[in-house]
FIVEXDREN-542892 format. One record per atom (N, C-alpha, C): x, z, y. Coordinates in pm, whole numbers, plus 32768, in hexadecimal, padded with zeros to 4 digits. Each point is the difference from the previous one (the first is absolute). Layout:
% residues N
XZY;...
END
This chain:
% residues 133
805B80177F6A;7F8D7FDA8093;806980168084;7FC47FB68053;805F8035809A;7FD680868038;808580138045;7FEB80AE8050;7FE87FA88096;7F9380228029;7FD1801680BE;80128082801F;80567FED805F;7FF280A08049;7F8F7FE5805E;7FB88041800F;7F97803A8044;7F6D7FC17FDD;7FB07FB8804A;7F927FC07FB3;80267F648021;80487FB98048;800B7F6B7FBD;7FC77FC88099;7FF98047803F;7FA27F95807D;804A7FFD806A;80B280437FF4;80647FCD8050;80167F8B8009;80397FAE8051;80197F8C802F;80BB7FF47FE4;80147FA07FEF;80967FCB7FE8;80147F7F7FFF;80737FEC8062;803D7F6B8004;806A7FD87FB8;7FE07FE77F44;80467FD57FAC;80517F838042;80947FF07FD9;80387F7D8016;80487FF67F5E;7FF57F6B7FF9;803D7FE57F9F;807B7FE9800A;806380127F9D;80A080168004;801F7F808010;7FCD7F807FCB;80447FB88062;7FD27FB4809B;7FC4803B8029;7FED7FEF8077;80608084805B;802B80647FC1;80368029803D;80B67FE87FFD;800D7F997F8C;80847FF07FED;800D7F66806F;7F987FC5800B;7FE17F6B805B;8014804E80A1;7FB380787FEE;80318043809B;807980128023;806980297F82;807A80368009;805D7F918043;7FD77F897FA9;80397F908007;7FF77FB68063;7F967FF1804E;7FC57FD58069;804F80478087;7FFA806C801C;804F80478065;809580147FF9;80287FEA7F74;80AE7FE47FF3;80267F628046;7FC57FA67FB9;7FF37F798046;7FD87FD880B1;7FD7807E8026;7FEC7FE380AD;80578025802D;7FC67FD780A0;8090804B8062;7FD48048803C;7FCE803E7FC9;7FA68084802E;806B80847FD9;802A8055804D;8058807C800E;7FED80797FFC;7FF480537FAC;7FC880AA803F;7F6F800B801B;7FC07FBE7FBA;7F687FEF8024;7FD2805E7F76;7F81804B801D;7FB0804A7F81;7F817F947FCB;80007FF87F9F;7F8D7FCD7FC4;7F8F80267FD0;7F6B80237FFD;7FAA80247F8F;80177F967F7F;7FEA80087F8B;7FFF7FC17FCD;7F7780317F97;7F897F9A8001;7FA8801B7FC1;7F827F717FD5;7F9880477FBE;7F997F7F7FF3;7FB97FE18069;7FFA80638057;7F987FFB808C;7F6B7FF97FEE;7FFA80577F66;7F8180097FC2;7FED80707FC9;7FB680557FFC;7FE8809B7FAF;7F6F7FE57F81;8007805D7FB9;7FC47FED7F79;800F80AF7FC4;7F7C7FFE7FDD;7FFD80A47FD9;802E80007F7F;801180858012;806B800F7F3C;7F7F7FEE7FAE;7F70800E8019;7FC580137F9F;7FD47F367FFF;80397FD68029;7FD17F40801D;806D7FE67F78;809B80298026;80577FE07FD0;7FEF803B7F5A;7FBA80557FDC;7FEC80597F64;7FB17F917FC9;7F8B7FB08063;7FD27FA87FE0;80257F937FCD;80377FCE805B;806B7F7E7FCC;804C80247FA3;802780607FB8;805B80027FB9;7FB2801C7F76;7F8B8022801A;7FC280167FB3;7FE780447F71;7FEF8099803C;8042806A7F95;7FC4807E800F;801180617FD5;7FBF80A17FC6;8057801880B8;7FD080858020;801A80388073;7FFE80827FE9;80528025801F;7FEE80DD802A;80657FFC809A;7F7D80518036;802E8068808A;801D80717FBE;807D80338072;80318054802F;7FF6801F809D;7FFA80827FED;7FFA8026809F;80837FD58062;7FAC7FCB8086;806C7FCA8053;805680518044;80687FFD801C;804F802F7FD9;8047804780D3;802D807A8048;7FE48010805C;804B7FC18092;7FF97FA9802D;80457FC2804E;7FEA7F397FD7;7FAB80047F8D;800C7F4A7FD8;7F6C7FAC805D;80447FB7801F;7FAE7FBE806C;7F8A7F9E7FED;7F6D7FE4804F;7FB87FBD7FCB;801C7F867FFF;80517FCC8062;801C7F528007;809E80018025;80387F987FBB;80647FA88040;80057FA08003;80367FE08068;80017F7F8020;80687F998057;80457F9E7FA9;80777FD88067;7FB27F888074;806180208095;7FBF7F9F804D;80597F7F7FEB;80017F987FCC;80717FA78001;80067FBD8075;7FBF80068076;7FCC7F858064;808D7FE1803C;807F8077801C;807E7FD78021;80437FA47FA5;7FFF80027F84;80537FEE7F9C;7FCD7F507FE7;7F477FDD8020;7FD87FBD801D;803B7F6F8068;800580658064;80067FB18077;80937FE38011;806280547FF4;80967FE57FFB;80277FB07F8C;7FD8801B7FA7;80557FB67F7F;7F927F927F9E;7F8D80028052;7F9C7FAD7FD5;7FFB80047F4D;801180977FE5;7FD880157F8A;7F4E80217FDD;80017FD67F6E;7F7180227FE2;802480377F76;7F8580337FE4;7FFE80517F74;7FC47F847FB7;80467FF47F81;7FC57FA87FB1;7FB07FFC7F82;7FF4808A7FDD;7FC880457F74;7F8F8053801C;7F937FEA7FE4;7F678045805E;802E80717F74;7FB180627FF9;7FD080427FB8;7FBD7FD97F4F;7FB07FC88044;7FE67FD97F4E;80707F887FC6;80277FD6802F;80737FA47FD0;806380277FBF;8046809A805B;804980407FC3;7FF2805E7FA0;7F6280347FFE;7FF0804F7F6F;7FF37FC17F8D;7FDC7F768019;801A7F8F7F8A;80817FF57FD3;80407FD6804B;807D80147FE6;805A806E7FBF;7FD98044802C;801180A97FC5;7FDE7FE77F7F;7F6E7FE77FD9;7FD1801E7F9F;803E7FB17F87;801E7F618050;803B7FC87F9B;808680137F9B;802080498051;80B680417FDB;7FCD80BA7FED;7F8E7FFA7FD6;7FF380AC7FC7;803880127F85;801E7FD27FB9;805A80277F81;808C80758024;80487F9F8064;807880218059;7FDF8082802F;7F8480348002;7FF980948051;7FC680527F84;7FE77FB37F98;7FBD80857F9E;804E809A7FED;80B17FEB8006;802A80738011;800A8046807C;7FB87FE18047;8010806780A2;7F9780787FCE;804B8065804D;7FB8809A7FE2;7F718001804F;7FAC80377F97;7F84800C8050;7FED80758069;7FDA7FF98064;8005809E8065;7F90803F7FA4;800E8069801E;7F8F805D7FCF;800C807C80A6;7FA280407FE4;7FE78084805F;808780317FD9;801980337F97;806E806C8000;80A07FBB8031;80067F757FA2;806B7F94802D;800C80088086;7F9C7FF38037;80217FE380C6;800880A9805D;7FBC80807FA4;804B80448024;807E803B7FFF;80497FE57F9A;80697FF87FC8;805D7FB68072;7FD87F6F8000;805C7FA18049;7FFE803680BE;7F6B80348023;800F80228099;7FFD809C802C;802D80487FA7;800480A67FF9;806280158093;80657FA67FFF;805B8028808F;7FCE7FDE8066;7FAC7F997FFB;7FD07FC58067;7FAE80808067;7F9A801D7FD3;7FCF808B804E;8044806E802B;809480177FF6;802C8072804E;802C7FD48080;80177F618007;7FF67FC5809B;7F947FF68038;7F8B80357FF4;7FA27FEF8071;7FC280448007;7FD68046806D;7FD9806D805F;7F5F801B7FB2;7FC380548041;7F7F80337FE8;7F9D7F91802A;80377FC78023;7FA77F918075;80037F687FC7;805280197F98;80277F7E7F98;80387F768029;80468052808A;803C7FCA8069;80AB80127FFB;80697F867FDF;8076801B7FED;802D806E8074;804B80737FF9;8037803F80A6;807F7FC68005;
END
C-alpha cells in the first residue's frame, strides 16, 4: 500500500527527473551566470490524485508538524530567461514509472514505524510552534 502523510488533500508540484536534468543542462549551456532558478512542473496535484494514478491501496498516517499543505515551484523566471519548459506531465511521468516498476520492487515500504525512526531527529530542531528557530 501507499503511505500518505495526512489526509492526502495536500498538493505538490511533482517534477519528472528528465525535466530536472534538462533544466540543469539548459542552465549550464546558457550564458546566464550566478542566477537561481526554480525547477518544477508548474502544476500542482493532490497526493490523493497521485495515488489514484498509481492505482493502489493507501494507508493514511497523521500529518507531521510543519508539513505544508501546498508546495509549488514558480518557474516563470526559468521560462523567461532560459526558455525552458517541463515536458513530462504527471500522467505521463507516472505511466513511465509504472512501465519500469520492476526496477523499484525492492524499494523500502514506508510505515508509520519506519517514518518515525527516520524522522525522530527532525523534531528536536523544531520549536513548540513547529517553526525552526
